[in-house]
C-alpha positions as CSV (number, residue, x, y, z in Angstrom):
1,M,0.3,0.2,-0.2
2,T,0.9,3.7,-0.4
3,N,2.3,5.5,2.3
4,L,-0.2,7.7,3.0
5,A,1.3,9.9,5.8
6,A,3.8,11.5,3.0
7,L,0.8,12.5,1.0
8,T,-1.0,16.0,0.8
9,N,-4.2,16.5,-0.6
10,H,-5.1,19.9,-2.8
11,Q,-8.6,20.4,-2.6
12,I,-10.8,23.0,-3.7
13,R,-13.8,24.3,-1.6
14,L,-16.6,26.3,-2.5
15,A,-16.0,29.6,-0.6
16,A,-19.4,31.5,-1.5
17,R,-22.1,31.2,-3.6
18,P,-22.3,32.9,-7.2
19,V,-24.3,35.5,-8.6
20,G,-24.1,34.6,-12.5
21,L,-21.0,32.8,-13.6
22,P,-18.7,31.7,-10.8
23,T,-15.5,32.9,-10.8
24,R,-11.9,31.9,-9.0
25,D,-12.5,34.1,-6.5
26,G,-15.3,32.2,-5.7
27,W,-13.6,29.3,-4.2
28,S,-10.9,28.2,-1.6
29,F,-7.7,25.9,-2.2
30,T,-6.8,23.9,0.7
31,T,-4.4,21.3,1.7
32,E,-4.5,18.7,4.2
33,P,-3.0,15.2,5.4
34,V,-4.3,12.3,3.5
35,V,-5.3,9.6,6.1
36,E,-6.8,6.2,6.6
37,P,-10.6,6.5,6.9
38,G,-10.6,3.2,9.1
39,A,-11.8,-0.3,9.0
40,G,-13.8,-1.1,5.5
41,G,-12.6,1.7,4.1
42,I,-10.3,2.7,0.9
43,V,-7.9,6.2,-0.2
44,I,-8.4,6.5,-3.8
45,K,-5.8,8.6,-6.2
46,N,-8.4,11.0,-8.4
47,L,-7.0,10.6,-12.0
48,S,-9.7,12.4,-13.8
49,L,-12.9,14.3,-12.5
50,S,-16.3,14.8,-14.4
51,L,-17.1,18.4,-14.8
52,D,-21.1,18.6,-15.9
53,P,-23.5,21.3,-16.4
54,A,-25.5,20.3,-12.9
55,M,-22.5,21.2,-10.9
56,R,-23.6,25.1,-11.7
57,G,-26.8,23.9,-9.9
58,W,-25.6,22.4,-7.2
59,M,-23.7,26.1,-5.5
60,N,-27.1,27.2,-5.3
61,E,-29.5,27.1,-1.8
62,G,-32.4,26.1,-2.1
63,K,-34.6,23.0,-2.2
64,S,-33.4,20.6,-5.3
65,Y,-33.3,17.2,-6.4
66,I,-29.3,16.6,-4.4
67,A,-28.7,19.1,-1.6
68,P,-26.6,22.0,-2.3
69,V,-22.7,21.9,-2.2
70,G,-22.2,23.4,1.7
71,I,-19.9,26.5,2.2
72,G,-16.4,25.4,2.6
73,E,-17.2,22.2,1.5
74,V,-14.6,20.2,-1.2
75,M,-16.8,21.0,-4.6
76,R,-19.5,18.2,-5.5
77,A,-17.6,16.1,-8.3
78,G,-17.8,12.7,-10.0
79,G,-15.1,11.6,-10.8
80,I,-12.1,8.0,-12.0
81,G,-9.8,6.9,-9.8
82,K,-7.0,4.2,-8.6
83,V,-7.7,2.5,-4.6
84,I,-4.2,3.3,-3.0
85,S,-5.2,2.1,0.1
86,S,-7.7,-0.3,1.5
87,S,-9.4,-2.5,4.2
88,S,-12.4,-3.6,2.6
89,P,-13.3,-6.5,1.3
90,K,-15.0,-5.1,-1.6
91,F,-12.0,-3.4,-3.2
92,A,-8.2,-4.0,-3.7
93,V,-4.8,-1.8,-4.0
94,G,-4.7,-1.2,-7.9
95,D,-8.8,-1.0,-8.3
96,T,-10.1,1.5,-10.7
97,V,-13.6,2.8,-9.4
98,I,-16.0,5.8,-10.3
99,G,-18.1,7.6,-8.1
100,G,-18.3,11.1,-6.2
101,L,-14.7,11.6,-5.6
102,N,-15.4,15.8,-5.4
103,V,-12.4,18.3,-6.8
104,Q,-9.6,17.2,-5.0
105,E,-6.2,14.9,-5.4
106,Y,-7.3,12.1,-3.2
107,S,-10.6,11.1,-1.9
108,A,-11.0,9.0,1.6
109,F,-14.3,6.9,2.5
110,D,-15.2,5.2,5.5
111,E,-17.4,2.2,5.1
112,M,-20.6,4.1,5.0
113,S,-19.5,6.6,2.9
114,I,-18.3,4.1,0.0
115,K,-22.2,3.5,-0.5
116,R,-23.3,7.2,-0.4
117,A,-20.7,8.3,-3.3
118,G,-21.6,5.5,-5.4
119,I,-18.6,4.0,-5.8
120,T,-18.0,1.5,-7.7
121,K,-15.2,-0.7,-9.3
122,V,-15.0,-0.2,-13.6
123,D,-13.5,-2.2,-16.2
124,L,-11.0,-0.3,-18.6
125,R,-11.3,-3.0,-21.0
126,I,-14.5,-2.3,-22.0
127,G,-13.7,1.9,-21.9
128,S,-11.1,3.9,-21.0
129,L,-10.8,6.1,-18.1
130,T,-12.3,8.9,-20.2
131,Q,-15.5,7.4,-21.9
132,W,-16.2,6.3,-18.0
133,L,-16.9,9.3,-17.5
134,N,-18.4,9.8,-20.4
135,V,-20.5,7.7,-22.7
136,L,-20.5,4.8,-20.0
137,G,-21.0,7.1,-17.0
138,M,-23.3,9.5,-15.9
139,P,-23.4,11.7,-19.2
140,G,-24.5,8.6,-21.2
141,M,-26.7,7.4,-18.1
142,T,-28.6,10.5,-18.1
143,G,-29.2,10.2,-22.4
144,Y,-29.7,6.6,-22.0
145,F,-32.6,6.7,-19.6
146,G,-34.0,10.0,-20.4
147,L,-33.8,9.0,-24.2
148,M,-35.7,5.6,-23.2
149,D,-37.7,5.8,-20.5
150,V,-39.1,9.1,-20.9
151,G,-38.6,9.6,-24.3
152,Q,-40.0,6.6,-25.5
153,P,-38.4,6.2,-29.5
154,K,-39.9,4.7,-31.9
155,A,-38.1,4.0,-35.8
156,G,-39.0,6.6,-37.9
157,E,-39.7,9.5,-35.6
158,T,-37.7,12.9,-35.8
159,L,-35.7,13.5,-32.5
160,V,-34.2,16.4,-31.7
161,V,-31.8,17.4,-29.6
162,S,-29.9,20.1,-28.6
163,G,-26.4,20.4,-26.9
164,A,-25.6,17.7,-29.4
165,A,-21.6,17.7,-29.5
166,G,-21.8,17.9,-25.5
167,A,-21.9,14.6,-23.5
168,V,-25.1,13.8,-22.9
169,G,-26.3,14.9,-26.3
170,Q,-23.7,13.2,-28.8
171,T,-25.2,9.4,-26.8
172,V,-28.8,10.7,-27.1
173,G,-28.0,11.5,-31.1
174,Q,-25.8,8.1,-31.2
175,L,-28.7,6.4,-29.6
176,G,-31.5,7.5,-31.6
177,K,-29.5,6.2,-35.3
178,I,-29.6,3.2,-33.4
179,L,-32.8,2.8,-32.7
180,G,-34.2,3.9,-36.5
181,C,-35.1,7.9,-35.8
182,R,-34.0,11.0,-38.3
183,V,-32.1,13.0,-35.9
184,V,-31.5,16.5,-35.7
185,G,-29.1,18.1,-33.7
186,I,-28.5,21.8,-32.4
187,A,-25.3,22.8,-31.8
188,G,-23.1,26.2,-31.7
189,G,-20.8,26.5,-34.8
190,Q,-19.9,24.7,-37.4
191,A,-17.5,22.6,-36.6
192,K,-19.3,21.2,-34.1
193,C,-22.6,20.8,-36.1
194,D,-20.0,19.3,-39.1
195,W,-19.0,16.5,-36.1
196,V,-22.2,15.4,-34.9
197,V,-23.5,14.7,-38.7
198,N,-20.1,13.4,-40.0
199,E,-18.9,11.9,-37.1
200,L,-21.8,10.7,-35.0
201,G,-24.2,10.1,-38.3
202,F,-27.1,12.8,-37.7
203,D,-29.2,13.4,-40.4
204,A,-28.4,17.8,-40.0
205,C,-27.4,20.1,-37.5
206,I,-28.9,23.2,-36.9
207,D,-25.9,26.0,-35.9
208,Y,-27.5,27.8,-33.3
209,K,-24.5,30.4,-33.3
210,G,-24.6,30.9,-37.2
211,G,-28.5,31.0,-38.3
212,S,-31.7,30.8,-37.2
213,V,-33.0,27.4,-34.8
214,K,-36.4,28.6,-35.8
215,D,-35.8,28.0,-40.0
216,G,-33.7,25.5,-39.1
217,L,-35.8,23.3,-38.0
218,K,-38.6,23.6,-40.7
219,A,-36.2,22.9,-42.9
220,H,-34.6,19.9,-41.1
221,C,-38.0,18.4,-39.4
222,P,-40.8,18.6,-42.1
223,N,-42.5,16.0,-40.4
224,G,-42.4,17.8,-37.0
225,V,-40.6,16.5,-34.2
226,D,-41.8,13.2,-32.2
227,I,-39.7,13.6,-29.5
228,Y,-37.1,16.5,-27.8
229,F,-34.1,16.1,-25.6
230,D,-33.2,19.7,-24.0
231,N,-30.3,20.9,-22.6
232,V,-30.2,23.9,-23.2
233,G,-34.1,25.6,-22.0
234,G,-35.0,29.4,-23.4
235,E,-35.8,30.8,-26.8
236,I,-34.7,27.1,-28.1
237,L,-36.9,25.4,-26.5
238,D,-39.6,27.5,-27.2
239,H,-38.8,26.8,-31.1
240,V,-39.0,23.7,-30.8
241,L,-42.8,23.5,-28.9
242,A,-43.6,25.4,-32.1
243,R,-43.2,22.4,-34.2
244,I,-44.6,19.1,-32.0
245,N,-46.4,16.8,-33.4
246,K,-49.3,14.7,-31.5
247,K,-48.2,12.9,-28.6
248,A,-44.9,14.7,-28.9
249,R,-42.1,13.9,-25.5
250,I,-40.2,16.7,-24.2
251,I,-37.7,15.5,-22.0
252,I,-35.8,18.2,-19.7
253,C,-32.4,17.0,-18.8
254,G,-30.6,20.9,-18.8
255,A,-31.2,24.3,-19.2
256,I,-27.6,25.6,-19.4
257,S,-29.0,29.2,-21.2
258,Q,-30.4,30.2,-17.7
259,Y,-27.7,28.4,-15.2
260,N,-25.5,31.9,-14.8
261,N,-29.1,34.1,-15.2
262,T,-28.9,36.9,-12.8
263,T,-32.6,37.5,-13.2
264,A,-35.9,35.0,-13.4
265,V,-35.0,31.8,-14.5
266,Q,-37.2,32.3,-18.8
267,G,-39.3,29.0,-18.1
268,P,-41.4,28.4,-21.8
269,K,-43.6,30.9,-23.3
270,N,-45.3,28.5,-25.9
271,Y,-45.8,26.0,-23.3
272,L,-49.7,26.1,-24.7
273,S,-48.2,24.0,-27.2
274,L,-48.1,20.9,-24.7
275,L,-52.1,21.4,-24.6
276,V,-52.4,21.6,-28.2
277,N,-50.3,18.9,-29.4
278,R,-51.5,16.3,-26.4
279,A,-47.3,16.2,-25.8
280,R,-45.7,15.5,-21.9
281,M,-42.8,17.2,-20.9
282,E,-41.1,15.7,-17.8
283,G,-37.5,16.1,-16.4
284,I,-35.1,13.3,-16.5
285,V,-33.1,13.0,-12.7
286,V,-29.8,10.3,-13.4
287,F,-29.5,9.3,-9.9
288,D,-33.4,7.7,-10.2
289,Y,-31.8,5.3,-12.5
290,A,-28.8,3.9,-10.5
291,D,-30.0,0.6,-10.1
292,R,-30.2,0.2,-13.6
293,Y,-27.1,1.4,-14.6
294,H,-25.3,-1.8,-15.5
295,V,-28.0,-2.0,-18.2
296,A,-26.8,0.8,-20.0
297,V,-23.2,0.0,-19.6
298,N,-23.3,-3.0,-21.2
299,E,-25.7,-2.2,-23.8
300,M,-23.8,0.9,-24.9
301,A,-20.0,-0.8,-24.5
302,G,-21.5,-3.6,-27.0
303,Y,-21.6,-0.3,-29.2
304,L,-18.8,1.0,-28.6
305,K,-16.9,-1.9,-29.4
306,A,-18.8,-2.7,-32.9
307,G,-18.4,0.7,-33.9
308,K,-22.2,2.0,-33.7
309,M,-21.2,4.6,-30.9
310,K,-18.3,6.9,-30.5
311,S,-17.2,9.1,-27.5
312,K,-15.3,12.4,-27.8
313,E,-13.8,14.2,-24.2
314,D,-12.4,17.4,-24.3
315,V,-9.6,16.9,-21.6
316,V,-8.1,19.4,-19.2
317,V,-4.6,19.2,-17.3
318,G,-4.4,20.1,-14.0
319,L,-6.5,20.5,-10.8
320,D,-5.4,24.4,-10.1
321,T,-7.6,25.1,-13.5
322,F,-10.9,23.7,-12.3
323,P,-12.5,27.5,-11.8
324,E,-11.4,28.6,-15.8
325,T,-12.3,25.4,-16.7
326,L,-15.0,24.6,-15.7
327,L,-16.6,27.8,-17.3
328,K,-16.0,26.3,-20.7
329,L,-19.0,24.5,-20.3
330,F,-20.7,28.0,-19.6
331,N,-19.8,29.4,-22.9
332,G,-19.7,26.7,-25.2
333,E,-15.6,26.3,-25.6
334,N,-15.6,22.8,-24.8
335,F,-16.3,20.1,-27.7
336,G,-17.1,16.8,-26.5
337,K,-17.1,15.7,-23.0
338,L,-15.5,18.0,-21.2
339,V,-12.6,16.2,-18.3
340,L,-10.8,17.8,-15.5
341,Q,-7.4,15.3,-15.6
342,V,-6.0,15.6,-11.7
343,A,-3.0,13.0,-12.4
344,A,-1.9,11.0,-15.3
345,E,-2.6,7.5,-15.2
């Protein structure tokens, strides 16, 4: 086992609740010794962390599907790492694990907190480190269960996906194609649109930065929209609602266009389209499906192996870059699943 006494853990903690975009001065950078958590516990060396839009919501005070990160607490984040010390019968030194590791170099868990953090062994033979944070990780699980359980896709239907080049969007679109849907993405920038069409196989992609989403939907969804997987909210949601078909399903996964508002969140103005079309709008929170993750992992690992699915990650190196790297999510700078590499494997 590693000599834990020789290690120092660098951590990033929430120092203040942000108003608008979170900035570097809203974080505190701390160090503490790495200590053995006791009988049944483990210590993990964190290799890579998943940076996700949901993290912005976790910084806010107030009731949500999960408690907010407390002031002074290490920032919440999923990640992947190696077990370097273990007194748990379930984990051995050298195991690769995934779970709630948080924004720090090392994560220590006692027997009870292992379960709370969802620490699970992963098999690097079926996916790389970064794929386990993308298609095989929380974004992939979100896309899979949001589309399959809430969207209930059928071959021949038209599926529209916003944030199409992001972590969740890329999984949703590729799954839709595998299932026989016509898939239209919405993304920011021609390079992202070209990638989702040419590399991922989407039927079309609308560049919201370079043209009219309204006109793009009219051109690429001539038979209307049966399923909309929404990652952005705002005006784009209204434009899609104007083109939905009878019995359409709208999956509310996120609203990244609204997360850093300093004014009230803009809700759907065009919601009466749900009434007229007898359509359904439903939210997806991935944690509700934790007992079924293995089903989605097995299925999508098969697609990766068969070349039916691709997994693109945008990797930034260095724990200290976290405050600036997180902002890539909100200015559309990331291309693929945003991953922060804490240490080399």
